[in-house]
C-alpha positions, 0 to 999 in steps of 0.5 A, a space after each residue: 816486243 819483249 827483249 827482257 827475260 821472262 821471270 828472269 829466266 828465258 827471253 821471248 825469244 828463247 821461248 818462241 824458238 822452244 815453242 817452235 821446235 816442240 810444235 815441228 815434232 808435233 807435226 812430224 808425228 801427226 803428219 808422219 801417222 798421216 803418211 803412214 810412215 814406218 814407226 821405227 823410221 819415224 823415231 829414227 827421224 826424231 832422234 836425227 832431227 834433234 842432232 840436226 837441230 843442235 848442229 843447225 844452231 852451231 852452223 847458224 852461229 859459225 856462218 854469221 860469225 865468218 860473214 861478220 868477220 869477213 865485213 868487219 875484220 877489225 872486230 875479231 871473230 866472235 859467236 855473236 848472231 845467227 843466220 837462219 840460212 846457215 843453220 838450214 843448210 847446215 842442219 840438213 846436211 847433218 840430217 843427210 848424213 845420218 840417214 845415208 848411214 842408217 838408212 838400210 835398217 828401214 824399209 825403201 820409200 819412207 824417205 819419199 813420205 818424209 819428204 812431203 811432210 818435212 817442209 811443214 815441220 821446218 815452216 812451223 819452226 821457223 814462223 815461231 822463231 820469227 816471231 821471237 825475232 820481232 820479240 827481241 828486235 833483231 832482224 828489223 826493215 829499213 826506216 819508213 814512214 808508213 803506217 806499217 812502221 814500228 818503233 823498237 826499244 833499241 832504235 828510239 824515234 825511229 820507225 822501221 819495217 817489222 820484217 820479222 812479222 812479214 816473213 812470219 805471215 808468210 811462213 804461216 801461209 806457206 805452211 798452210 798450204 803445204 798441209 793443205 796440198 799434203 792432206 788433200 791431195 798427197 802432194 809429192 812436191 812440198 819439199 821444192 814448193 818450200 824451197 823455191 817458194 821461200 827462196 823467192 820470198 827471202 830475196 825480195 824481203 832482203 831489199 827492205 831489211 835494215 839490220 846489217 849483215 854484210 855484203 857478199 857477191 854482186 852487191 847481194 846480201 848473203 841471204 840473197 846469195 843462198 836464196 838463189 841456191 835454194 831456188 836452184 836446188 828446189 828445181 833440182 829436187 823436183 826432178 830427184 823426186 820425179 826420178 825416185 818415184 819412177 825407180 819405186 814404180 819400176 821396182 814394184 812392178 819388177 817385183 810383182 812379175 817375179 811373183 809365182 804364176 797364179 798367185 793373182 789368179 782369181 779363185 774358181 768356185 765350186 758348184 755344189 749339186 744343191 746350188 747348181 744354177 746357170 748363173 754360177 756356172 756362167 761365172 765359172 766358165 768366165 773365171 776359167 777362161 780368164 785364167 787360161 788366157 793369163 797362163 797363155 801370156 805368161 808362157 809367151 813371155 
């Protein structure tokens, strides 16, 4: 645990967040090339991502400040702490606004490829961010006598669950799973997998979180409420992705039908006198019959 600044310049918390953001963009470009995402669209995602991260941090401070004020209005309204859920939702909203403004400049279908790898980018950044939380001693768990308990400098003599490490381990494992599914199976549903998986985990781990972040609806913590929305959103995204892929397939089929007649017909071979044999005649006759059949089918349509 290193809450003090390293060389008097930056904290371990800030360093881990910086490492996470850098790896986020490394994963974007490495996985983006694997997914064959258009290079110009990938650059747009990079710049839009930077804006979204900056905006996400603002919303992380803003949402937590609002929650703190609701819980303790006597302390006033202050930008002191951050919440990941506020940053995630705010940053995602900013990214989508940027995408819808500039989407017509880029080829269709690229967003579907991006949805396969975006969770991997978020997960690696979030995992290192949680290690930063552990180093700073924030986002800790409830008191425990278990061997898993750790004593933080801010709470001497008290052992608590290192929920930051629990979450970091889960995020690294989910990152590995999404990466394997993408590389080995070209999995199309990494985004809803991330939303539902992380939503369920975050809802559960909130029961052993010990830091006070205020109560919300029905006695739930704010993060539990956002986790439910994240899970429901993930279910909706499953059907949305299915719809978008179906729409893309329909458009491709329509373009294929609109192509000139004969464009997909096999080319018939010319049989020269020097190379006149039964096999080539037989193959050429077969191609003629296939082309005549296709021509007849097109006339019927």
